[in-house]
PDB file of N, H, CA, C and O in Angstrom:
ATOM      1  N   HIS A   1     167.833  87.052  80.690  1.00  0.00           N
ATOM      2  CA  HIS A   1     167.325  85.973  81.513  1.00  0.00           C
ATOM      3  C   HIS A   1     167.200  86.431  82.963  1.00  0.00           C
ATOM      4  O   HIS A   1     168.091  87.098  83.489  1.00  0.00           O
ATOM      5  N   PRO A   2     166.091  86.070  83.604  1.00  0.00           N
ATOM      6  CA  PRO A   2     165.937  86.454  85.016  1.00  0.00           C
ATOM      7  C   PRO A   2     166.900  85.676  85.909  1.00  0.00           C
ATOM      8  O   PRO A   2     167.267  84.541  85.603  1.00  0.00           O
ATOM      9  N   THR A   3     167.296  86.289  86.996  1.00  0.00           N
ATOM     10  H   THR A   3     166.997  87.211  87.244  1.00  0.00           H
ATOM     11  CA  THR A   3     168.155  85.643  87.968  1.00  0.00           C
ATOM     12  C   THR A   3     167.307  85.232  89.154  1.00  0.00           C
ATOM     13  O   THR A   3     166.542  86.038  89.683  1.00  0.00           O
ATOM     14  N   TYR A   4     167.438  83.989  89.573  1.00  0.00           N
ATOM     15  H   TYR A   4     168.061  83.334  89.143  1.00  0.00           H
ATOM     16  CA  TYR A   4     166.664  83.477  90.692  1.00  0.00           C
ATOM     17  C   TYR A   4     167.574  83.260  91.888  1.00  0.00           C
ATOM     18  O   TYR A   4     168.714  82.817  91.745  1.00  0.00           O
ATOM     19  N   THR A   5     167.063  83.573  93.062  1.00  0.00           N
ATOM     20  H   THR A   5     166.137  83.932  93.179  1.00  0.00           H
ATOM     21  CA  THR A   5     167.798  83.348  94.291  1.00  0.00           C
ATOM     22  C   THR A   5     167.010  82.352  95.126  1.00  0.00           C
ATOM     23  O   THR A   5     165.814  82.530  95.358  1.00  0.00           O
ATOM     24  N   MET A   6     167.686  81.310  95.573  1.00  0.00           N
ATOM     25  H   MET A   6     168.657  81.166  95.385  1.00  0.00           H
ATOM     26  CA  MET A   6     167.035  80.302  96.401  1.00  0.00           C
ATOM     27  C   MET A   6     166.882  80.843  97.825  1.00  0.00           C
ATOM     28  O   MET A   6     167.858  81.292  98.427  1.00  0.00           O
ATOM     29  N   VAL A   7     165.678  80.801  98.357  1.00  0.00           N
ATOM     30  H   VAL A   7     164.886  80.436  97.868  1.00  0.00           H
ATOM     31  CA  VAL A   7     165.433  81.251  99.719  1.00  0.00           C
ATOM     32  C   VAL A   7     165.766  80.110 100.665  1.00  0.00           C
ATOM     33  O   VAL A   7     165.284  78.991 100.495  1.00  0.00           O
ATOM     34  N   ILE A   8     166.586  80.396 101.653  1.00  0.00           N
ATOM     35  H   ILE A   8     166.978  81.306 101.791  1.00  0.00           H
ATOM     36  CA  ILE A   8     166.953  79.387 102.639  1.00  0.00           C
ATOM     37  C   ILE A   8     165.876  79.347 103.710  1.00  0.00           C
ATOM     38  O   ILE A   8     165.508  80.383 104.265  1.00  0.00           O
ATOM     39  N   SER A   9     165.371  78.155 104.002  1.00  0.00           N
ATOM     40  H   SER A   9     165.671  77.314 103.551  1.00  0.00           H
ATOM     41  CA  SER A   9     164.386  77.996 105.066  1.00  0.00           C
ATOM     42  C   SER A   9     164.767  76.776 105.897  1.00  0.00           C
ATOM     43  O   SER A   9     165.493  75.892 105.442  1.00  0.00           O
ATOM     44  N   CYS A  10     164.262  76.750 107.115  1.00  0.00           N
ATOM     45  H   CYS A  10     163.672  77.468 107.484  1.00  0.00           H
ATOM     46  CA  CYS A  10     164.589  75.677 108.042  1.00  0.00           C
ATOM     47  C   CYS A  10     163.852  74.389 107.654  1.00  0.00           C
ATOM     48  O   CYS A  10     162.676  74.420 107.293  1.00  0.00           O
ATOM     49  N   CYS A  11     164.562  73.264 107.733  1.00  0.00           N
ATOM     50  H   CYS A  11     165.518  73.239 108.026  1.00  0.00           H
ATOM     51  CA  CYS A  11     163.963  71.979 107.364  1.00  0.00           C
ATOM     52  C   CYS A  11     163.290  71.266 108.540  1.00  0.00           C
ATOM     53  O   CYS A  11     162.722  70.190 108.355  1.00  0.00           O
ATOM     54  N   ALA A  12     163.341  71.840 109.736  1.00  0.00           N
ATOM     55  H   ALA A  12     163.802  72.714 109.886  1.00  0.00           H
ATOM     56  CA  ALA A  12     162.719  71.214 110.905  1.00  0.00           C
ATOM     57  C   ALA A  12     161.199  71.346 110.842  1.00  0.00           C
ATOM     58  O   ALA A  12     160.672  72.382 110.435  1.00  0.00           O
ATOM     59  N   VAL A  13     160.510  70.298 111.243  1.00  0.00           N
ATOM     60  H   VAL A  13     160.938  69.457 111.573  1.00  0.00           H
ATOM     61  CA  VAL A  13     159.050  70.289 111.256  1.00  0.00           C
ATOM     62  C   VAL A  13     158.546  71.404 112.163  1.00  0.00           C
ATOM     63  O   VAL A  13     158.977  71.526 113.310  1.00  0.00           O
ATOM     64  N   GLY A  14     157.632  72.216 111.641  1.00  0.00           N
ATOM     65  H   GLY A  14     157.282  72.118 110.710  1.00  0.00           H
ATOM     66  CA  GLY A  14     157.024  73.278 112.431  1.00  0.00           C
ATOM     67  C   GLY A  14     157.821  74.574 112.495  1.00  0.00           C
ATOM     68  O   GLY A  14     157.345  75.550 113.075  1.00  0.00           O
ATOM     69  N   CYS A  15     159.005  74.611 111.925  1.00  0.00           N
ATOM     70  H   CYS A  15     159.392  73.818 111.455  1.00  0.00           H
ATOM     71  CA  CYS A  15     159.828  75.825 111.954  1.00  0.00           C
ATOM     72  C   CYS A  15     159.556  76.634 110.686  1.00  0.00           C
ATOM     73  O   CYS A  15     159.721  76.129 109.576  1.00  0.00           O
ATOM     74  N   ALA A  16     159.144  77.873 110.854  1.00  0.00           N
ATOM     75  H   ALA A  16     159.010  78.283 111.757  1.00  0.00           H
ATOM     76  CA  ALA A  16     158.824  78.738 109.718  1.00  0.00           C
ATOM     77  C   ALA A  16     159.916  79.773 109.453  1.00  0.00           C
ATOM     78  O   ALA A  16     159.711  80.698 108.667  1.00  0.00           O
ATOM     79  N   ASN A  17     161.059  79.629 110.090  1.00  0.00           N
ATOM     80  H   ASN A  17     161.226  78.878 110.728  1.00  0.00           H
ATOM     81  CA  ASN A  17     162.124  80.608 109.890  1.00  0.00           C
ATOM     82  C   ASN A  17     162.743  80.460 108.512  1.00  0.00           C
ATOM     83  O   ASN A  17     162.982  79.356 108.022  1.00  0.00           O
ATOM     84  N   ARG A  18     162.994  81.623 107.900  1.00  0.00           N
ATOM     85  H   ARG A  18     162.799  82.519 108.298  1.00  0.00           H
ATOM     86  CA  ARG A  18     163.625  81.643 106.593  1.00  0.00           C
ATOM     87  C   ARG A  18     164.577  82.815 106.502  1.00  0.00           C
ATOM     88  O   ARG A  18     164.509  83.766 107.281  1.00  0.00           O
ATOM     89  N   GLN A  19     165.443  82.722 105.555  1.00  0.00           N
ATOM     90  H   GLN A  19     165.498  81.949 104.923  1.00  0.00           H
ATOM     91  CA  GLN A  19     166.442  83.750 105.323  1.00  0.00           C
ATOM     92  C   GLN A  19     165.761  85.105 105.144  1.00  0.00           C
ATOM     93  O   GLN A  19     164.725  85.210 104.487  1.00  0.00           O
ATOM     94  N   GLY A  20     166.349  86.125 105.730  1.00  0.00           N
ATOM     95  H   GLY A  20     167.191  86.040 106.264  1.00  0.00           H
ATOM     96  CA  GLY A  20     165.795  87.464 105.604  1.00  0.00           C
ATOM     97  C   GLY A  20     164.988  87.890 106.812  1.00  0.00           C
ATOM     98  O   GLY A  20     164.686  89.075 106.947  1.00  0.00           O
ATOM     99  N   LYS A  21     164.627  86.973 107.696  1.00  0.00           N
ATOM    100  H   LYS A  21     164.872  86.010 107.586  1.00  0.00           H
ATOM    101  CA  LYS A  21     163.901  87.289 108.920  1.00  0.00           C
ATOM    102  C   LYS A  21     164.918  87.644 109.989  1.00  0.00           C
ATOM    103  O   LYS A  21     165.675  86.784 110.438  1.00  0.00           O
ATOM    104  N   ALA A  22     164.941  88.883 110.391  1.00  0.00           N
ATOM    105  H   ALA A  22     164.326  89.582 110.026  1.00  0.00           H
ATOM    106  CA  ALA A  22     165.841  89.361 111.452  1.00  0.00           C
ATOM    107  C   ALA A  22     167.289  88.948 111.178  1.00  0.00           C
ATOM    108  O   ALA A  22     167.714  88.872 110.026  1.00  0.00           O
ATOM    109  N   ASN A  23     168.029  88.688 112.234  1.00  0.00           N
ATOM    110  H   ASN A  23     167.684  88.750 113.170  1.00  0.00           H
ATOM    111  CA  ASN A  23     169.433  88.313 112.104  1.00  0.00           C
ATOM    112  C   ASN A  23     169.580  86.874 112.607  1.00  0.00           C
ATOM    113  O   ASN A  23     170.033  86.643 113.728  1.00  0.00           O
ATOM    114  N   ILE A  24     169.194  85.922 111.774  1.00  0.00           N
ATOM    115  H   ILE A  24     168.826  86.110 110.863  1.00  0.00           H
ATOM    116  CA  ILE A  24     169.215  84.526 112.184  1.00  0.00           C
ATOM    117  C   ILE A  24     170.224  83.740 111.354  1.00  0.00           C
ATOM    118  O   ILE A  24     170.591  84.155 110.254  1.00  0.00           O
ATOM    119  N   SER A  25     170.665  82.618 111.879  1.00  0.00           N
ATOM    120  H   SER A  25     170.367  82.281 112.772  1.00  0.00           H
ATOM    121  CA  SER A  25     171.674  81.793 111.203  1.00  0.00           C
ATOM    122  C   SER A  25     171.114  80.420 110.852  1.00  0.00           C
ATOM    123  O   SER A  25     170.280  79.866 111.569  1.00  0.00           O
ATOM    124  N   PHE A  26     171.589  79.893 109.745  1.00  0.00           N
ATOM    125  H   PHE A  26     172.266  80.344 109.163  1.00  0.00           H
ATOM    126  CA  PHE A  26     171.233  78.557 109.302  1.00  0.00           C
ATOM    127  C   PHE A  26     172.493  77.742 109.124  1.00  0.00           C
ATOM    128  O   PHE A  26     173.547  78.278 108.783  1.00  0.00           O
ATOM    129  N   TYR A  27     172.385  76.452 109.354  1.00  0.00           N
ATOM    130  H   TYR A  27     171.529  76.016 109.631  1.00  0.00           H
ATOM    131  CA  TYR A  27     173.529  75.562 109.233  1.00  0.00           C
ATOM    132  C   TYR A  27     173.201  74.397 108.324  1.00  0.00           C
ATOM    133  O   TYR A  27     172.056  73.951 108.252  1.00  0.00           O
ATOM    134  N   ARG A  28     174.218  73.908 107.629  1.00  0.00           N
ATOM    135  H   ARG A  28     175.148  74.270 107.688  1.00  0.00           H
ATOM    136  CA  ARG A  28     174.057  72.700 106.809  1.00  0.00           C
ATOM    137  C   ARG A  28     174.000  71.483 107.719  1.00  0.00           C
ATOM    138  O   ARG A  28     174.559  71.487 108.816  1.00  0.00           O
ATOM    139  N   ILE A  29     173.329  70.459 107.260  1.00  0.00           N
ATOM    140  H   ILE A  29     172.875  70.456 106.369  1.00  0.00           H
ATOM    141  CA  ILE A  29     173.320  69.181 107.957  1.00  0.00           C
ATOM    142  C   ILE A  29     174.718  68.580 107.747  1.00  0.00           C
ATOM    143  O   ILE A  29     175.211  68.580 106.619  1.00  0.00           O
ATOM    144  N   PRO A  30     175.357  68.078 108.783  1.00  0.00           N
ATOM    145  CA  PRO A  30     176.711  67.529 108.625  1.00  0.00           C
ATOM    146  C   PRO A  30     176.761  66.401 107.590  1.00  0.00           C
ATOM    147  O   PRO A  30     175.789  65.667 107.412  1.00  0.00           O
ATOM    148  N   PHE A  31     177.893  66.276 106.920  1.00  0.00           N
ATOM    149  H   PHE A  31     178.682  66.872 107.064  1.00  0.00           H
ATOM    150  CA  PHE A  31     178.080  65.210 105.943  1.00  0.00           C
ATOM    151  C   PHE A  31     178.629  63.948 106.598  1.00  0.00           C
ATOM    152  O   PHE A  31     178.484  62.852 106.057  1.00  0.00           O
ATOM    153  N   ASP A  32     179.261  64.099 107.767  1.00  0.00           N
ATOM    154  H   ASP A  32     179.378  64.990 108.207  1.00  0.00           H
ATOM    155  CA  ASP A  32     179.838  62.978 108.513  1.00  0.00           C
ATOM    156  C   ASP A  32     178.737  61.993 108.900  1.00  0.00           C
ATOM    157  O   ASP A  32     177.700  62.411 109.416  1.00  0.00           O
ATOM    158  N   GLY A  33     178.933  60.716 108.668  1.00  0.00           N
ATOM    159  H   GLY A  33     179.776  60.377 108.250  1.00  0.00           H
ATOM    160  CA  GLY A  33     177.929  59.675 108.869  1.00  0.00           C
ATOM    161  C   GLY A  33     177.189  59.676 110.192  1.00  0.00           C
ATOM    162  O   GLY A  33     175.974  59.871 110.210  1.00  0.00           O
ATOM    163  N   LYS A  34     177.894  59.461 111.314  1.00  0.00           N
ATOM    164  H   LYS A  34     178.881  59.302 111.299  1.00  0.00           H
ATOM    165  CA  LYS A  34     177.217  59.355 112.610  1.00  0.00           C
ATOM    166  C   LYS A  34     176.606  60.671 113.036  1.00  0.00           C
ATOM    167  O   LYS A  34     175.490  60.699 113.554  1.00  0.00           O
ATOM    168  N   ARG A  35     177.318  61.754 112.826  1.00  0.00           N
ATOM    169  H   ARG A  35     178.225  61.731 112.405  1.00  0.00           H
ATOM    170  CA  ARG A  35     176.800  63.067 113.199  1.00  0.00           C
ATOM    171  C   ARG A  35     175.563  63.401 112.362  1.00  0.00           C
ATOM    172  O   ARG A  35     174.578  63.928 112.877  1.00  0.00           O
ATOM    173  N   ARG A  36     175.626  63.092 111.082  1.00  0.00           N
ATOM    174  H   ARG A  36     176.427  62.664 110.662  1.00  0.00           H
ATOM    175  CA  ARG A  36     174.489  63.330 110.186  1.00  0.00           C
ATOM    176  C   ARG A  36     173.268  62.542 110.646  1.00  0.00           C
ATOM    177  O   ARG A  36     172.158  63.073 110.669  1.00  0.00           O
ATOM    178  N   GLN A  37     173.468  61.275 111.012  1.00  0.00           N
ATOM    179  H   GLN A  37     174.370  60.844 110.993  1.00  0.00           H
ATOM    180  CA  GLN A  37     172.362  60.439 111.482  1.00  0.00           C
ATOM    181  C   GLN A  37     171.701  61.043 112.712  1.00  0.00           C
ATOM    182  O   GLN A  37     170.474  61.048 112.815  1.00  0.00           O
ATOM    183  N   ARG A  38     172.503  61.558 113.652  1.00  0.00           N
ATOM    184  H   ARG A  38     173.500  61.554 113.569  1.00  0.00           H
ATOM    185  CA  ARG A  38     171.947  62.186 114.860  1.00  0.00           C
ATOM    186  C   ARG A  38     171.110  63.407 114.509  1.00  0.00           C
ATOM    187  O   ARG A  38     170.029  63.605 115.065  1.00  0.00           O
ATOM    188  N   TRP A  39     171.604  64.218 113.595  1.00  0.00           N
ATOM    189  H   TRP A  39     172.482  64.057 113.143  1.00  0.00           H
ATOM    190  CA  TRP A  39     170.864  65.422 113.189  1.00  0.00           C
ATOM    191  C   TRP A  39     169.550  65.036 112.510  1.00  0.00           C
ATOM    192  O   TRP A  39     168.502  65.603 112.819  1.00  0.00           O
ATOM    193  N   VAL A  40     169.604  64.073 111.585  1.00  0.00           N
ATOM    194  H   VAL A  40     170.455  63.613 111.334  1.00  0.00           H
ATOM    195  CA  VAL A  40     168.390  63.650 110.868  1.00  0.00           C
ATOM    196  C   VAL A  40     167.369  63.088 111.860  1.00  0.00           C
ATOM    197  O   VAL A  40     166.177  63.371 111.743  1.00  0.00           O
ATOM    198  N   ALA A  41     167.818  62.305 112.823  1.00  0.00           N
ATOM    199  H   ALA A  41     168.786  62.075 112.918  1.00  0.00           H
ATOM    200  CA  ALA A  41     166.915  61.755 113.845  1.00  0.00           C
ATOM    201  C   ALA A  41     166.299  62.879 114.679  1.00  0.00           C
ATOM    202  O   ALA A  41     165.110  62.836 114.993  1.00  0.00           O
ATOM    203  N   ALA A  42     167.096  63.875 115.034  1.00  0.00           N
ATOM    204  H   ALA A  42     168.062  63.910 114.779  1.00  0.00           H
ATOM    205  CA  ALA A  42     166.597  64.990 115.853  1.00  0.00           C
ATOM    206  C   ALA A  42     165.611  65.868 115.084  1.00  0.00           C
ATOM    207  O   ALA A  42     164.718  66.468 115.683  1.00  0.00           O
ATOM    208  N   ILE A  43     165.765  65.944 113.774  1.00  0.00           N
ATOM    209  H   ILE A  43     166.490  65.456 113.288  1.00  0.00           H
ATOM    210  CA  ILE A  43     164.845  66.740 112.947  1.00  0.00           C
ATOM    211  C   ILE A  43     163.476  66.069 112.874  1.00  0.00           C
ATOM    212  O   ILE A  43     162.465  66.747 112.691  1.00  0.00           O
ATOM    213  N   SER A  44     163.435  64.758 113.013  1.00  0.00           N
ATOM    214  H   SER A  44     164.257  64.208 113.162  1.00  0.00           H
ATOM    215  CA  SER A  44     162.189  63.981 113.128  1.00  0.00           C
ATOM    216  C   SER A  44     161.224  64.123 111.957  1.00  0.00           C
ATOM    217  O   SER A  44     160.016  64.233 112.167  1.00  0.00           O
ATOM    218  N   ARG A  45     161.721  64.123 110.763  1.00  0.00           N
ATOM    219  H   ARG A  45     162.702  64.033 110.592  1.00  0.00           H
ATOM    220  CA  ARG A  45     160.840  64.134 109.591  1.00  0.00           C
ATOM    221  C   ARG A  45     160.765  62.727 109.048  1.00  0.00           C
ATOM    222  O   ARG A  45     161.788  62.109 108.751  1.00  0.00           O
ATOM    223  N   LYS A  46     159.551  62.219 108.917  1.00  0.00           N
ATOM    224  H   LYS A  46     158.720  62.720 109.158  1.00  0.00           H
ATOM    225  CA  LYS A  46     159.332  60.855 108.471  1.00  0.00           C
ATOM    226  C   LYS A  46     159.775  60.673 107.011  1.00  0.00           C
ATOM    227  O   LYS A  46     159.449  61.484 106.144  1.00  0.00           O
ATOM    228  N   ASN A  47     160.525  59.589 106.762  1.00  0.00           N
ATOM    229  H   ASN A  47     160.789  58.930 107.466  1.00  0.00           H
ATOM    230  CA  ASN A  47     160.993  59.236 105.417  1.00  0.00           C
ATOM    231  C   ASN A  47     161.713  60.387 104.709  1.00  0.00           C
ATOM    232  O   ASN A  47     161.486  60.628 103.524  1.00  0.00           O
ATOM    233  N   TRP A  48     162.572  61.091 105.431  1.00  0.00           N
ATOM    234  H   TRP A  48     162.756  60.896 106.394  1.00  0.00           H
ATOM    235  CA  TRP A  48     163.273  62.251 104.884  1.00  0.00           C
ATOM    236  C   TRP A  48     164.772  62.082 104.994  1.00  0.00           C
ATOM    237  O   TRP A  48     165.285  61.608 106.007  1.00  0.00           O
ATOM    238  N   GLN A  49     165.462  62.471 103.949  1.00  0.00           N
ATOM    239  H   GLN A  49     165.045  62.856 103.126  1.00  0.00           H
ATOM    240  CA  GLN A  49     166.916  62.555 103.963  1.00  0.00           C
ATOM    241  C   GLN A  49     167.285  63.946 103.452  1.00  0.00           C
ATOM    242  O   GLN A  49     166.720  64.412 102.462  1.00  0.00           O
ATOM    243  N   PRO A  50     168.214  64.603 104.109  1.00  0.00           N
ATOM    244  CA  PRO A  50     168.573  65.961 103.683  1.00  0.00           C
ATOM    245  C   PRO A  50     169.297  65.965 102.338  1.00  0.00           C
ATOM    246  O   PRO A  50     170.019  65.030 101.990  1.00  0.00           O
ATOM    247  N   SER A  51     169.082  67.029 101.610  1.00  0.00           N
ATOM    248  H   SER A  51     168.495  67.789 101.893  1.00  0.00           H
ATOM    249  CA  SER A  51     169.819  67.236 100.358  1.00  0.00           C
ATOM    250  C   SER A  51     170.991  68.167 100.650  1.00  0.00           C
ATOM    251  O   SER A  51     171.162  68.612 101.785  1.00  0.00           O
ATOM    252  N   LYS A  52     171.781  68.456  99.656  1.00  0.00           N
ATOM    253  H   LYS A  52     171.642  68.094  98.734  1.00  0.00           H
ATOM    254  CA  LYS A  52     172.898  69.374  99.863  1.00  0.00           C
ATOM    255  C   LYS A  52     172.403  70.796 100.136  1.00  0.00           C
ATOM    256  O   LYS A  52     173.179  71.649 100.566  1.00  0.00           O
ATOM    257  N   TYR A  53     171.121  71.056  99.889  1.00  0.00           N
ATOM    258  H   TYR A  53     170.490  70.363  99.540  1.00  0.00           H
ATOM    259  CA  TYR A  53     170.545  72.367 100.124  1.00  0.00           C
ATOM    260  C   TYR A  53     169.829  72.489 101.475  1.00  0.00           C
ATOM    261  O   TYR A  53     169.441  73.590 101.866  1.00  0.00           O
ATOM    262  N   SER A  54     169.653  71.394 102.177  1.00  0.00           N
ATOM    263  H   SER A  54     169.968  70.500 101.860  1.00  0.00           H
ATOM    264  CA  SER A  54     168.936  71.413 103.457  1.00  0.00           C
ATOM    265  C   SER A  54     169.691  72.253 104.483  1.00  0.00           C
ATOM    266  O   SER A  54     170.912  72.162 104.607  1.00  0.00           O
ATOM    267  N   ARG A  55     168.938  73.070 105.214  1.00  0.00           N
ATOM    268  H   ARG A  55     167.946  73.144 105.113  1.00  0.00           H
ATOM    269  CA  ARG A  55     169.513  73.921 106.250  1.00  0.00           C
ATOM    270  C   ARG A  55     168.625  73.863 107.478  1.00  0.00           C
ATOM    271  O   ARG A  55     167.437  73.556 107.394  1.00  0.00           O
ATOM    272  N   ILE A  56     169.219  74.162 108.609  1.00  0.00           N
ATOM    273  H   ILE A  56     170.185  74.412 108.678  1.00  0.00           H
ATOM    274  CA  ILE A  56     168.461  74.162 109.857  1.00  0.00           C
ATOM    275  C   ILE A  56     168.750  75.458 110.608  1.00  0.00           C
ATOM    276  O   ILE A  56     169.887  75.929 110.649  1.00  0.00           O
ATOM    277  N   PHE A  57     167.713  76.016 111.192  1.00  0.00           N
ATOM    278  H   PHE A  57     166.790  75.633 111.159  1.00  0.00           H
ATOM    279  CA  PHE A  57     167.774  77.261 111.947  1.00  0.00           C
ATOM    280  C   PHE A  57     168.547  77.037 113.235  1.00  0.00           C
ATOM    281  O   PHE A  57     168.458  75.965 113.834  1.00  0.00           O
ATOM    282  N   TYR A  58     169.294  78.022 113.660  1.00  0.00           N
ATOM    283  H   TYR A  58     169.366  78.892 113.174  1.00  0.00           H
ATOM    284  CA  TYR A  58     170.214  77.923 114.795  1.00  0.00           C
ATOM    285  C   TYR A  58     169.709  77.196 116.049  1.00  0.00           C
ATOM    286  O   TYR A  58     170.389  76.265 116.482  1.00  0.00           O
ATOM    287  N   PRO A  59     168.571  77.547 116.667  1.00  0.00           N
ATOM    288  CA  PRO A  59     168.201  76.855 117.919  1.00  0.00           C
ATOM    289  C   PRO A  59     168.049  75.347 117.792  1.00  0.00           C
ATOM    290  O   PRO A  59     168.200  74.631 118.782  1.00  0.00           O
ATOM    291  N   PHE A  60     167.753  74.849 116.595  1.00  0.00           N
ATOM    292  H   PHE A  60     167.630  75.430 115.791  1.00  0.00           H
ATOM    293  CA  PHE A  60     167.581  73.409 116.420  1.00  0.00           C
ATOM    294  C   PHE A  60     168.912  72.677 116.338  1.00  0.00           C
ATOM    295  O   PHE A  60     168.922  71.446 116.313  1.00  0.00           O
ATOM    296  N   THR A  61     170.030  73.384 116.296  1.00  0.00           N
ATOM    297  H   THR A  61     170.022  74.383 116.317  1.00  0.00           H
ATOM    298  CA  THR A  61     171.321  72.740 116.101  1.00  0.00           C
ATOM    299  C   THR A  61     171.944  72.211 117.381  1.00  0.00           C
ATOM    300  O   THR A  61     173.130  71.880 117.386  1.00  0.00           O
ATOM    301  N   ASN A  62     171.192  72.120 118.457  1.00  0.00           N
ATOM    302  H   ASN A  62     170.229  72.389 118.453  1.00  0.00           H
ATOM    303  CA  ASN A  62     171.759  71.626 119.715  1.00  0.00           C
ATOM    304  C   ASN A  62     171.955  70.110 119.722  1.00  0.00           C
ATOM    305  O   ASN A  62     172.150  69.520 120.785  1.00  0.00           O
ATOM    306  N   VAL A  63     171.906  69.482 118.570  1.00  0.00           N
ATOM    307  H   VAL A  63     171.747  69.961 117.707  1.00  0.00           H
ATOM    308  CA  VAL A  63     172.103  68.036 118.473  1.00  0.00           C
ATOM    309  C   VAL A  63     173.528  67.681 118.083  1.00  0.00           C
ATOM    310  O   VAL A  63     173.851  66.505 117.913  1.00  0.00           O
ATOM    311  N   ALA A  64     174.384  68.689 117.940  1.00  0.00           N
ATOM    312  H   ALA A  64     174.121  69.644 118.078  1.00  0.00           H
ATOM    313  CA  ALA A  64     175.765  68.492 117.466  1.00  0.00           C
ATOM    314  C   ALA A  64     176.412  67.335 118.191  1.00  0.00           C
ATOM    315  O   ALA A  64     177.572  67.014 117.931  1.00  0.00           O
TER     316      ALA A  64
END
């Protein structure tokens, strides 16, 4: 059976960064209620809720 690897990519609108490009970092969207809401609002994707796989590229994480 083939083995598949999920490619991590940024969930922010307009961000094309993905795993394997240079030395970049990705972060999970916080699970904590208020902090999570702030991150989702800052990501600005219409009718979107992050999944457990959603990640965001480092520069976009200034909403902590």
